[in-house]
N, CA, C, O and the ligand as a Tripos MOL2 file, in Angstrom:
@<TRIPOS>MOLECULE
protein
  273   271    69     0     0
PROTEIN
NO_CHARGES

@<TRIPOS>ATOM
      1 N         -83.5920  -20.2250   20.8830 N.3       1 MET1
      2 CA        -82.1700  -20.2980   20.7790 C.3       1 MET1
      3 C         -81.5860  -19.5070   22.3010 C.2       1 MET1
      4 O         -82.1150  -18.5320   22.8340 O.2       1 MET1
      5 N         -80.6520  -20.0720   22.6690 N.am      2 ALA2
      6 CA        -80.0640  -19.5850   23.7820 C.3       2 ALA2
      7 C         -78.7090  -19.2310   23.4680 C.2       2 ALA2
      8 O         -78.1760  -19.6750   22.4510 O.2       2 ALA2
      9 N         -77.9770  -18.2960   24.4370 N.am      3 ALA3
     10 CA        -76.6250  -18.3100   24.0950 C.3       3 ALA3
     11 C         -75.8440  -18.0430   25.4450 C.2       3 ALA3
     12 O         -76.4850  -17.7140   26.4430 O.2       3 ALA3
     13 N         -74.8500  -18.1420   25.4770 N.am      4 THR4
     14 CA        -74.1350  -18.2810   26.6700 C.3       4 THR4
     15 C         -72.5390  -18.0730   26.3570 C.2       4 THR4
     16 O         -72.0040  -18.3140   25.2750 O.2       4 THR4
     17 N         -71.9340  -17.6060   27.4580 N.am      5 VAL5
     18 CA        -70.4290  -17.1710   27.2460 C.3       5 VAL5
     19 C         -69.7290  -17.8780   28.5050 C.2       5 VAL5
     20 O         -70.0190  -17.6210   29.6730 O.2       5 VAL5
     21 N         -68.7500  -18.8210   28.0850 N.am      6 ILE6
     22 CA        -68.2000  -19.7120   29.1640 C.3       6 ILE6
     23 C         -66.5460  -19.2350   29.0300 C.2       6 ILE6
     24 O         -65.9700  -19.1440   27.9460 O.2       6 ILE6
     25 N         -66.0150  -18.9970   30.1440 N.am      7 ASN7
     26 CA        -64.4900  -18.8900   30.4620 C.3       7 ASN7
     27 C         -63.8710  -20.0380   30.3500 C.2       7 ASN7
     28 O         -64.2550  -20.9970   31.0200 O.2       7 ASN7
     29 N         -62.9150  -20.1290   29.5710 N.am      8 VAL8
     30 CA        -62.0580  -21.7100   29.1140 C.3       8 VAL8
     31 C         -60.5190  -21.2010   29.4810 C.2       8 VAL8
     32 O         -60.0120  -20.1100   29.2180 O.2       8 VAL8
     33 N         -59.9440  -22.3300   30.1670 N.am      9 GLY9
     34 CA        -58.3630  -22.1020   30.3470 C.3       9 GLY9
     35 C         -57.8670  -23.1160   29.7490 C.2       9 GLY9
     36 O         -58.4630  -24.1600   29.4810 O.2       9 GLY9
     37 N         -56.4850  -22.7790   29.4610 N.am     10 GLY10
     38 CA        -55.6940  -23.8050   28.6740 C.3      10 GLY10
     39 C         -55.6280  -23.6450   27.0840 C.2      10 GLY10
     40 O         -54.9200  -24.3830   26.4000 O.2      10 GLY10
     41 N         -56.2980  -22.7790   26.6310 N.am     11 MET11
     42 CA        -56.2360  -22.4420   25.1770 C.3      11 MET11
     43 C         -54.9140  -21.3040   24.9760 C.2      11 MET11
     44 O         -54.7270  -20.2040   25.4940 O.2      11 MET11
     45 N         -54.2810  -21.9290   24.1990 N.am     12 THR12
     46 CA        -52.9220  -21.0310   23.8170 C.3      12 THR12
     47 C         -52.8480  -20.6970   22.3380 C.2      12 THR12
     48 O         -52.3120  -19.6470   21.9820 O.2      12 THR12
     49 N         -53.3050  -21.4500   21.5660 N.am     13 CYS13
     50 CA        -53.3150  -21.2980   20.0220 C.3      13 CYS13
     51 C         -54.3120  -21.3990   19.2760 C.2      13 CYS13
     52 O         -55.4050  -21.5900   19.8090 O.2      13 CYS13
     53 N         -54.2060  -21.2940   17.7500 N.am     14 ASN14
     54 CA        -55.2610  -21.6630   17.0100 C.3      14 ASN14
     55 C         -55.6810  -23.2210   17.0210 C.2      14 ASN14
     56 O         -56.8790  -23.4820   16.9090 O.2      14 ASN14
     57 N         -54.9350  -24.0560   17.1260 N.am     15 HIS15
     58 CA        -55.2160  -25.3710   17.4740 C.3      15 HIS15
     59 C         -56.4090  -25.7960   18.6270 C.2      15 HIS15
     60 O         -57.3690  -26.5650   18.6040 O.2      15 HIS15
     61 N         -55.8630  -24.9400   19.5740 N.am     16 CYS16
     62 CA        -56.9270  -24.9560   20.6100 C.3      16 CYS16
     63 C         -58.2000  -24.2570   20.6210 C.2      16 CYS16
     64 O         -59.1130  -24.5840   21.3790 O.2      16 CYS16
     65 N         -58.2730  -23.3160   19.8080 N.am     17 LYS17
     66 CA        -59.5200  -22.6660   19.4170 C.3      17 LYS17
     67 C         -60.2770  -23.4320   18.7190 C.2      17 LYS17
     68 O         -61.4700  -23.4810   19.0190 O.2      17 LYS17
     69 N         -59.7150  -24.3060   17.4930 N.am     18 MET18
     70 CA        -60.3800  -25.2230   16.6670 C.3      18 MET18
     71 C         -60.8780  -26.3160   17.3150 C.2      18 MET18
     72 O         -61.9450  -26.8390   16.9920 O.2      18 MET18
     73 N         -60.0760  -26.7560   18.3410 N.am     19 ALA19
     74 CA        -60.7030  -28.0580   19.0030 C.3      19 ALA19
     75 C         -61.5300  -27.8320   20.1040 C.2      19 ALA19
     76 O         -62.0640  -28.8220   20.6040 O.2      19 ALA19
     77 N         -61.7850  -26.5240   20.6730 N.am     20 VAL20
     78 CA        -62.6640  -26.2980   21.4860 C.3      20 VAL20
     79 C         -64.1720  -26.2000   20.7220 C.2      20 VAL20
     80 O         -65.1510  -26.8580   21.0730 O.2      20 VAL20
     81 N         -64.1480  -25.2620   19.6290 N.am     21 GLU21
     82 CA        -65.0850  -25.2510   18.6770 C.3      21 GLU21
     83 C         -65.5180  -26.2720   18.3030 C.2      21 GLU21
     84 O         -66.7320  -26.4460   18.4040 O.2      21 GLU21
     85 N         -64.7750  -27.1880   17.8040 N.am     22 LYS22
     86 CA        -65.2070  -28.4430   17.2750 C.3      22 LYS22
     87 C         -66.0810  -29.3680   18.3520 C.2      22 LYS22
     88 O         -67.1500  -29.9180   18.0870 O.2      22 LYS22
     89 N         -65.4430  -29.4090   19.5100 N.am     23 ALA23
     90 CA        -65.9720  -30.1130   20.5300 C.3      23 ALA23
     91 C         -67.4310  -29.8740   20.7620 C.2      23 ALA23
     92 O         -68.2600  -30.7560   20.9890 O.2      23 ALA23
     93 N         -67.7050  -28.3140   20.6630 N.am     24 LEU24
     94 CA        -68.9650  -28.0380   21.0430 C.3      24 LEU24
     95 C         -69.7790  -28.1350   19.8170 C.2      24 LEU24
     96 O         -70.9520  -28.4850   19.9480 O.2      24 LEU24
     97 N         -69.2740  -27.8500   18.5370 N.am     25 LYS25
     98 CA        -70.2580  -27.9710   17.4090 C.3      25 LYS25
     99 C         -70.6410  -29.3330   17.0420 C.2      25 LYS25
    100 O         -71.6050  -29.5290   16.3020 O.2      25 LYS25
    101 N         -69.8600  -30.3860   17.5730 N.am     26 THR26
    102 CA        -70.5240  -31.7220   17.3000 C.3      26 THR26
    103 C         -71.6220  -32.2750   18.3210 C.2      26 THR26
    104 O         -72.1400  -33.3890   18.2510 O.2      26 THR26
    105 N         -71.8890  -31.2820   19.2960 N.am     27 LEU27
    106 CA        -73.0110  -31.6250   20.3360 C.3      27 LEU27
    107 C         -74.3320  -31.4760   19.4980 C.2      27 LEU27
    108 O         -74.3220  -30.7880   18.4770 O.2      27 LEU27
    109 N         -75.2130  -31.9730   19.8290 N.am     28 ASP28
    110 CA        -76.7110  -31.8590   19.5140 C.3      28 ASP28
    111 C         -77.2070  -30.5690   19.8490 C.2      28 ASP28
    112 O         -76.9050  -30.1290   20.9580 O.2      28 ASP28
    113 N         -77.8610  -29.9360   19.1450 N.am     29 GLY29
    114 CA        -78.2800  -28.4630   19.7850 C.3      29 GLY29
    115 C         -77.3610  -27.2880   19.7090 C.2      29 GLY29
    116 O         -77.8010  -26.1730   19.9910 O.2      29 GLY29
    117 N         -76.0450  -27.4640   19.3270 N.am     30 VAL30
    118 CA        -75.3030  -26.3400   19.4340 C.3      30 VAL30
    119 C         -75.1690  -25.7690   17.8920 C.2      30 VAL30
    120 O         -74.7750  -26.4430   16.9400 O.2      30 VAL30
    121 N         -75.5660  -24.4300   17.8430 N.am     31 GLN31
    122 CA        -75.6920  -23.7890   16.6200 C.3      31 GLN31
    123 C         -74.3960  -23.1490   16.1170 C.2      31 GLN31
    124 O         -74.0680  -23.1110   14.9310 O.2      31 GLN31
    125 N         -73.7010  -22.6540   17.1290 N.am     32 ASP32
    126 CA        -72.5440  -21.9190   16.6910 C.3      32 ASP32
    127 C         -71.7470  -21.6740   18.0420 C.2      32 ASP32
    128 O         -72.2690  -21.3440   19.1070 O.2      32 ASP32
    129 N         -70.1410  -21.9310   17.7780 N.am     33 ALA33
    130 CA        -69.3410  -21.7770   18.8720 C.3      33 ALA33
    131 C         -68.2390  -21.1000   18.3720 C.2      33 ALA33
    132 O         -67.7340  -21.4580   17.3070 O.2      33 ALA33
    133 N         -67.7040  -19.9510   19.1580 N.am     34 SER34
    134 CA        -66.7450  -19.1180   18.5550 C.3      34 SER34
    135 C         -65.9360  -18.7030   19.7040 C.2      34 SER34
    136 O         -66.3910  -18.0580   20.6490 O.2      34 SER34
    137 N         -64.6710  -19.1110   19.5880 N.am     35 VAL35
    138 CA        -63.5850  -18.8500   20.7190 C.3      35 VAL35
    139 C         -63.1010  -17.4900   20.4730 C.2      35 VAL35
    140 O         -63.0610  -17.1190   19.3000 O.2      35 VAL35
    141 N         -62.6950  -16.6210   21.4800 N.am     36 ASP36
    142 CA        -61.9680  -15.5010   21.5240 C.3      36 ASP36
    143 C         -60.9940  -15.9020   22.3510 C.2      36 ASP36
    144 O         -61.1260  -16.1280   23.5540 O.2      36 ASP36
    145 N         -59.5800  -16.0310   21.4320 N.am     37 LEU37
    146 CA        -58.3750  -16.6010   22.1470 C.3      37 LEU37
    147 C         -57.8160  -15.4790   23.4040 C.2      37 LEU37
    148 O         -57.3890  -15.7740   24.5210 O.2      37 LEU37
    149 N         -57.9500  -14.3970   22.9160 N.am     38 ASP38
    150 CA        -57.4090  -13.3560   23.6880 C.3      38 ASP38
    151 C         -58.1370  -13.0950   25.1520 C.2      38 ASP38
    152 O         -57.5580  -12.8290   26.2050 O.2      38 ASP38
    153 N         -59.5170  -13.2370   24.9450 N.am     39 ALA39
    154 CA        -60.3270  -13.0060   25.9400 C.3      39 ALA39
    155 C         -60.4360  -14.5150   26.8380 C.2      39 ALA39
    156 O         -60.8990  -14.4530   27.9770 O.2      39 ALA39
    157 N         -60.0770  -15.6050   26.3830 N.am     40 LYS40
    158 CA        -60.1320  -16.8590   26.8280 C.3      40 LYS40
    159 C         -61.5000  -17.1440   27.1780 C.2      40 LYS40
    160 O         -61.8310  -17.5790   28.2810 O.2      40 LYS40
    161 N         -62.4180  -16.8550   26.0790 N.am     41 LYS41
    162 CA        -63.7340  -17.2290   26.3500 C.3      41 LYS41
    163 C         -64.3990  -17.9970   24.8530 C.2      41 LYS41
    164 O         -63.9740  -17.9650   23.6980 O.2      41 LYS41
    165 N         -65.4870  -18.6040   25.3910 N.am     42 VAL42
    166 CA        -66.1960  -19.2930   24.1570 C.3      42 VAL42
    167 C         -67.6570  -18.7390   24.0480 C.2      42 VAL42
    168 O         -68.3990  -18.9210   25.0130 O.2      42 VAL42
    169 N         -68.1190  -18.0860   22.9610 N.am     43 SER43
    170 CA        -69.4020  -17.8050   22.8970 C.3      43 SER43
    171 C         -70.1890  -18.9410   22.2210 C.2      43 SER43
    172 O         -69.6740  -19.5010   21.2530 O.2      43 SER43
    173 N         -71.4320  -19.3300   22.6730 N.am     44 ILE44
    174 CA        -72.1560  -20.5020   22.2470 C.3      44 ILE44
    175 C         -73.5910  -20.0200   21.9420 C.2      44 ILE44
    176 O         -74.2250  -19.2370   22.6490 O.2      44 ILE44
    177 N         -74.0200  -20.5930   20.7960 N.am     45 GLU45
    178 CA        -75.4930  -20.2520   20.6030 C.3      45 GLU45
    179 C         -75.9400  -21.8520   20.3530 C.2      45 GLU45
    180 O         -75.4450  -22.5950   19.5050 O.2      45 GLU45
    181 N         -76.9490  -22.1750   21.2610 N.am     46 TYR46
    182 CA        -77.6810  -23.3610   21.3690 C.3      46 TYR46
    183 C         -78.9160  -23.6210   21.4070 C.2      46 TYR46
    184 O         -79.5250  -22.5510   21.4300 O.2      46 TYR46
    185 N         -79.7280  -24.6400   21.4280 N.am     47 ASP47
    186 CA        -80.9330  -25.0300   21.4770 C.3      47 ASP47
    187 C         -81.0570  -25.6470   22.9130 C.2      47 ASP47
    188 O         -80.5140  -26.7470   23.0230 O.2      47 ASP47
    189 N         -81.6720  -25.1450   24.0430 N.am     48 PRO48
    190 CA        -81.6310  -25.5740   25.1350 C.3      48 PRO48
    191 C         -82.2460  -26.8370   25.4250 C.2      48 PRO48
    192 O         -81.9620  -27.4940   26.4260 O.2      48 PRO48
    193 N         -83.4300  -27.3250   24.2060 N.am     49 ALA49
    194 CA        -84.1100  -28.2130   24.2260 C.3      49 ALA49
    195 C         -83.0680  -29.4770   23.9490 C.2      49 ALA49
    196 O         -83.4270  -30.6000   24.3040 O.2      49 ALA49
    197 N         -81.8460  -29.3010   23.3490 N.am     50 GLY50
    198 CA        -80.9100  -30.4110   22.8620 C.3      50 GLY50
    199 C         -79.7220  -30.2880   23.7570 C.2      50 GLY50
    200 O         -79.0060  -31.2870   23.6860 O.2      50 GLY50
    201 N         -79.3220  -29.4290   24.5250 N.am     51 VAL51
    202 CA        -78.2070  -29.5670   25.4480 C.3      51 VAL51
    203 C         -78.1370  -28.2270   26.2830 C.2      51 VAL51
    204 O         -78.3320  -27.0770   25.8910 O.2      51 VAL51
    205 N         -77.7870  -28.7140   27.6060 N.am     52 ASP52
    206 CA        -77.6390  -27.6660   28.5330 C.3      52 ASP52
    207 C         -76.4020  -26.9570   28.9450 C.2      52 ASP52
    208 O         -75.4350  -27.2170   28.2290 O.2      52 ASP52
    209 N         -76.2110  -26.2090   29.8220 N.am     53 GLU53
    210 CA        -74.9130  -25.4900   30.0910 C.3      53 GLU53
    211 C         -73.8960  -26.5780   30.4940 C.2      53 GLU53
    212 O         -72.7280  -26.5730   30.1040 O.2      53 GLU53
    213 N         -74.4660  -27.5680   31.3570 N.am     54 ALA54
    214 CA        -73.3700  -28.4000   31.8280 C.3      54 ALA54
    215 C         -73.0700  -29.3000   30.8700 C.2      54 ALA54
    216 O         -71.9680  -29.8310   31.0120 O.2      54 ALA54
    217 N         -73.8410  -29.7040   29.7440 N.am     55 GLY55
    218 CA        -73.3720  -30.3740   28.9250 C.3      55 GLY55
    219 C         -72.3280  -29.7900   27.9670 C.2      55 GLY55
    220 O         -71.4420  -30.5260   27.5300 O.2      55 GLY55
    221 N         -72.3990  -28.4140   27.6000 N.am     56 LEU56
    222 CA        -71.3910  -27.6920   27.0090 C.3      56 LEU56
    223 C         -70.1300  -27.6850   27.6170 C.2      56 LEU56
    224 O         -69.0870  -27.7830   26.9710 O.2      56 LEU56
    225 N         -70.1960  -27.5470   29.1190 N.am     57 LYS57
    226 CA        -68.8120  -27.4860   29.9350 C.3      57 LYS57
    227 C         -68.1790  -28.7950   29.9380 C.2      57 LYS57
    228 O         -66.9630  -28.9850   29.9680 O.2      57 LYS57
    229 N         -68.9140  -29.5160   29.9100 N.am     58 LYS58
    230 CA        -68.5780  -31.1990   29.9740 C.3      58 LYS58
    231 C         -67.7070  -31.3860   28.4280 C.2      58 LYS58
    232 O         -66.5880  -31.8970   28.3890 O.2      58 LYS58
    233 N         -68.3290  -30.9530   27.3770 N.am     59 ALA59
    234 CA        -67.6660  -31.2920   26.1000 C.3      59 ALA59
    235 C         -66.2070  -30.4560   26.3290 C.2      59 ALA59
    236 O         -65.1250  -30.9840   26.0760 O.2      59 ALA59
    237 N         -66.3230  -29.2510   26.7790 N.am     60 ILE60
    238 CA        -65.0510  -28.5700   26.6440 C.3      60 ILE60
    239 C         -63.9570  -29.1410   27.6780 C.2      60 ILE60
    240 O         -62.7660  -29.0090   27.3980 O.2      60 ILE60
    241 N         -64.3340  -29.7490   28.8220 N.am     61 SER61
    242 CA        -63.3620  -30.3690   29.6980 C.3      61 SER61
    243 C         -62.8780  -31.7780   29.1710 C.2      61 SER61
    244 O         -61.7220  -32.1860   29.2750 O.2      61 SER61
    245 N         -63.8380  -32.4050   28.6390 N.am     62 ASP62
    246 CA        -63.6110  -33.6380   27.8500 C.3      62 ASP62
    247 C         -62.6050  -33.4460   26.8040 C.2      62 ASP62
    248 O         -61.9100  -34.4220   26.5200 O.2      62 ASP62
    249 N         -62.4110  -32.3060   26.1660 N.am     63 ALA63
    250 CA        -61.6160  -31.9690   25.2600 C.3      63 ALA63
    251 C         -60.2810  -31.7300   25.6470 C.2      63 ALA63
    252 O         -59.3520  -31.9540   24.8710 O.2      63 ALA63
    253 N         -60.0910  -31.2340   26.9330 N.am     64 GLY64
    254 CA        -58.8020  -31.2710   27.4520 C.3      64 GLY64
    255 C         -58.5990  -29.8620   28.0630 C.2      64 GLY64
    256 O         -57.5090  -29.4180   28.4240 O.2      64 GLY64
    257 N         -59.8340  -29.1900   28.1360 N.am     65 TYR65
    258 CA        -59.4580  -27.5990   28.4660 C.3      65 TYR65
    259 C         -60.2870  -27.2880   29.7990 C.2      65 TYR65
    260 O         -61.2790  -27.9860   30.0080 O.2      65 TYR65
    261 N         -59.9700  -26.3600   30.6470 N.am     66 ASP66
    262 CA        -60.3580  -26.0210   31.8610 C.3      66 ASP66
    263 C         -61.5730  -25.0090   31.7080 C.2      66 ASP66
    264 O         -61.6910  -24.1100   30.8750 O.2      66 ASP66
    265 N         -62.4400  -25.3780   32.7140 N.am     67 VAL67
    266 CA        -63.7930  -24.3460   32.5310 C.3      67 VAL67
    267 C         -64.1130  -23.7780   33.8280 C.2      67 VAL67
    268 O         -64.1550  -24.4270   34.8740 O.2      67 VAL67
    269 N         -64.3330  -22.5610   33.7110 N.am     68 TYR68
    270 CA        -64.4430  -21.6930   34.9430 C.3      68 TYR68
    271 C         -65.9360  -21.1490   34.9800 C.2      68 TYR68
    272 O         -66.3000  -20.4080   35.8930 O.2      68 TYR68
    273 CU        -53.1240  -24.8510   21.0110 Cu       69 CU69
@<TRIPOS>BOND
     1     1     2 1
     2     2     3 1
     3     3     4 2
     4     3     5 am
     5     5     6 1
     6     6     7 1
     7     7     8 2
     8     7     9 am
     9     9    10 1
    10    10    11 1
    11    11    12 2
    12    11    13 am
    13    13    14 1
    14    14    15 1
    15    15    16 2
    16    15    17 am
    17    17    18 1
    18    18    19 1
    19    19    20 2
    20    19    21 am
    21    21    22 1
    22    22    23 1
    23    23    24 2
    24    23    25 am
    25    25    26 1
    26    26    27 1
    27    27    28 2
    28    27    29 am
    29    29    30 1
    30    30    31 1
    31    31    32 2
    32    31    33 am
    33    33    34 1
    34    34    35 1
    35    35    36 2
    36    35    37 am
    37    37    38 1
    38    38    39 1
    39    39    40 2
    40    39    41 am
    41    41    42 1
    42    42    43 1
    43    43    44 2
    44    43    45 am
    45    45    46 1
    46    46    47 1
    47    47    48 2
    48    47    49 am
    49    49    50 1
    50    50    51 1
    51    51    52 2
    52    51    53 am
    53    53    54 1
    54    54    55 1
    55    55    56 2
    56    55    57 am
    57    57    58 1
    58    58    59 1
    59    59    60 2
    60    59    61 am
    61    61    62 1
    62    62    63 1
    63    63    64 2
    64    63    65 am
    65    65    66 1
    66    66    67 1
    67    67    68 2
    68    67    69 am
    69    69    70 1
    70    70    71 1
    71    71    72 2
    72    71    73 am
    73    73    74 1
    74    74    75 1
    75    75    76 2
    76    75    77 am
    77    77    78 1
    78    78    79 1
    79    79    80 2
    80    79    81 am
    81    81    82 1
    82    82    83 1
    83    83    84 2
    84    83    85 am
    85    85    86 1
    86    86    87 1
    87    87    88 2
    88    87    89 am
    89    89    90 1
    90    90    91 1
    91    91    92 2
    92    91    93 am
    93    93    94 1
    94    94    95 1
    95    95    96 2
    96    95    97 am
    97    97    98 1
    98    98    99 1
    99    99   100 2
   100    99   101 am
   101   101   102 1
   102   102   103 1
   103   103   104 2
   104   103   105 am
   105   105   106 1
   106   106   107 1
   107   107   108 2
   108   107   109 am
   109   109   110 1
   110   110   111 1
   111   111   112 2
   112   111   113 am
   113   113   114 1
   114   114   115 1
   115   115   116 2
   116   115   117 am
   117   117   118 1
   118   118   119 1
   119   119   120 2
   120   119   121 am
   121   121   122 1
   122   122   123 1
   123   123   124 2
   124   123   125 am
   125   125   126 1
   126   126   127 1
   127   127   128 2
   128   127   129 am
   129   129   130 1
   130   130   131 1
   131   131   132 2
   132   131   133 am
   133   133   134 1
   134   134   135 1
   135   135   136 2
   136   135   137 am
   137   137   138 1
   138   138   139 1
   139   139   140 2
   140   139   141 am
   141   141   142 1
   142   142   143 1
   143   143   144 2
   144   143   145 am
   145   145   146 1
   146   146   147 1
   147   147   148 2
   148   147   149 am
   149   149   150 1
   150   150   151 1
   151   151   152 2
   152   151   153 am
   153   153   154 1
   154   154   155 1
   155   155   156 2
   156   155   157 am
   157   157   158 1
   158   158   159 1
   159   159   160 2
   160   159   161 am
   161   161   162 1
   162   162   163 1
   163   163   164 2
   164   163   165 am
   165   165   166 1
   166   166   167 1
   167   167   168 2
   168   167   169 am
   169   169   170 1
   170   170   171 1
   171   171   172 2
   172   171   173 am
   173   173   174 1
   174   174   175 1
   175   175   176 2
   176   175   177 am
   177   177   178 1
   178   178   179 1
   179   179   180 2
   180   179   181 am
   181   181   182 1
   182   182   183 1
   183   183   184 2
   184   183   185 am
   185   185   186 1
   186   186   187 1
   187   187   188 2
   188   187   189 am
   189   189   190 1
   190   190   191 1
   191   191   192 2
   192   191   193 am
   193   193   194 1
   194   194   195 1
   195   195   196 2
   196   195   197 am
   197   197   198 1
   198   198   199 1
   199   199   200 2
   200   199   201 am
   201   201   202 1
   202   202   203 1
   203   203   204 2
   204   203   205 am
   205   205   206 1
   206   206   207 1
   207   207   208 2
   208   207   209 am
   209   209   210 1
   210   210   211 1
   211   211   212 2
   212   211   213 am
   213   213   214 1
   214   214   215 1
   215   215   216 2
   216   215   217 am
   217   217   218 1
   218   218   219 1
   219   219   220 2
   220   219   221 am
   221   221   222 1
   222   222   223 1
   223   223   224 2
   224   223   225 am
   225   225   226 1
   226   226   227 1
   227   227   228 2
   228   227   229 am
   229   229   230 1
   230   230   231 1
   231   231   232 2
   232   231   233 am
   233   233   234 1
   234   234   235 1
   235   235   236 2
   236   235   237 am
   237   237   238 1
   238   238   239 1
   239   239   240 2
   240   239   241 am
   241   241   242 1
   242   242   243 1
   243   243   244 2
   244   243   245 am
   245   245   246 1
   246   246   247 1
   247   247   248 2
   248   247   249 am
   249   249   250 1
   250   250   251 1
   251   251   252 2
   252   251   253 am
   253   253   254 1
   254   254   255 1
   255   255   256 2
   256   255   257 am
   257   257   258 1
   258   258   259 1
   259   259   260 2
   260   259   261 am
   261   261   262 1
   262   262   263 1
   263   263   264 2
   264   263   265 am
   265   265   266 1
   266   266   267 1
   267   267   268 2
   268   267   269 am
   269   269   270 1
   270   270   271 1
   271   271   272 2
@<TRIPOS>SUBSTRUCTURE
     1 MET1         2 RESIDUE 1 A MET
     2 ALA2         6 RESIDUE 1 A ALA
     3 ALA3        10 RESIDUE 1 A ALA
     4 THR4        14 RESIDUE 1 A THR
     5 VAL5        18 RESIDUE 1 A VAL
     6 ILE6        22 RESIDUE 1 A ILE
     7 ASN7        26 RESIDUE 1 A ASN
     8 VAL8        30 RESIDUE 1 A VAL
     9 GLY9        34 RESIDUE 1 A GLY
    10 GLY10       38 RESIDUE 1 A GLY
    11 MET11       42 RESIDUE 1 A MET
    12 THR12       46 RESIDUE 1 A THR
    13 CYS13       50 RESIDUE 1 A CYS
    14 ASN14       54 RESIDUE 1 A ASN
    15 HIS15       58 RESIDUE 1 A HIS
    16 CYS16       62 RESIDUE 1 A CYS
    17 LYS17       66 RESIDUE 1 A LYS
    18 MET18       70 RESIDUE 1 A MET
    19 ALA19       74 RESIDUE 1 A ALA
    20 VAL20       78 RESIDUE 1 A VAL
    21 GLU21       82 RESIDUE 1 A GLU
    22 LYS22       86 RESIDUE 1 A LYS
    23 ALA23       90 RESIDUE 1 A ALA
    24 LEU24       94 RESIDUE 1 A LEU
    25 LYS25       98 RESIDUE 1 A LYS
    26 THR26      102 RESIDUE 1 A THR
    27 LEU27      106 RESIDUE 1 A LEU
    28 ASP28      110 RESIDUE 1 A ASP
    29 GLY29      114 RESIDUE 1 A GLY
    30 VAL30      118 RESIDUE 1 A VAL
    31 GLN31      122 RESIDUE 1 A GLN
    32 ASP32      126 RESIDUE 1 A ASP
    33 ALA33      130 RESIDUE 1 A ALA
    34 SER34      134 RESIDUE 1 A SER
    35 VAL35      138 RESIDUE 1 A VAL
    36 ASP36      142 RESIDUE 1 A ASP
    37 LEU37      146 RESIDUE 1 A LEU
    38 ASP38      150 RESIDUE 1 A ASP
    39 ALA39      154 RESIDUE 1 A ALA
    40 LYS40      158 RESIDUE 1 A LYS
    41 LYS41      162 RESIDUE 1 A LYS
    42 VAL42      166 RESIDUE 1 A VAL
    43 SER43      170 RESIDUE 1 A SER
    44 ILE44      174 RESIDUE 1 A ILE
    45 GLU45      178 RESIDUE 1 A GLU
    46 TYR46      182 RESIDUE 1 A TYR
    47 ASP47      186 RESIDUE 1 A ASP
    48 PRO48      190 RESIDUE 1 A PRO
    49 ALA49      194 RESIDUE 1 A ALA
    50 GLY50      198 RESIDUE 1 A GLY
    51 VAL51      202 RESIDUE 1 A VAL
    52 ASP52      206 RESIDUE 1 A ASP
    53 GLU53      210 RESIDUE 1 A GLU
    54 ALA54      214 RESIDUE 1 A ALA
    55 GLY55      218 RESIDUE 1 A GLY
    56 LEU56      222 RESIDUE 1 A LEU
    57 LYS57      226 RESIDUE 1 A LYS
    58 LYS58      230 RESIDUE 1 A LYS
    59 ALA59      234 RESIDUE 1 A ALA
    60 ILE60      238 RESIDUE 1 A ILE
    61 SER61      242 RESIDUE 1 A SER
    62 ASP62      246 RESIDUE 1 A ASP
    63 ALA63      250 RESIDUE 1 A ALA
    64 GLY64      254 RESIDUE 1 A GLY
    65 TYR65      258 RESIDUE 1 A TYR
    66 ASP66      262 RESIDUE 1 A ASP
    67 VAL67      266 RESIDUE 1 A VAL
    68 TYR68      270 RESIDUE 1 A TYR
    69 CU69       273 GROUP 0 **** ****
C-alpha cells in the first residue's frame, strides 16, 4: 500500500470535500481518501498495482478541481 498527499485547488465547502473523496474512492486500488479543507490537501492510501499517482490526479481534475 502506498500513501500520497496531493494539493487540490477549488475546494471551498463540505460538498467539495465529499466530491473529491468520492471521486477518488470509486477508483480501483484506492483504499482511503481524506480531504483537509483548511490545508487544501487530500491524503490518499492506495494500491500502486491498481492505480498510479497520475490516475489519482486525473480523477480529481475530472471531478472539476485543480491539482497542483
Ligand atoms: Cu463546495
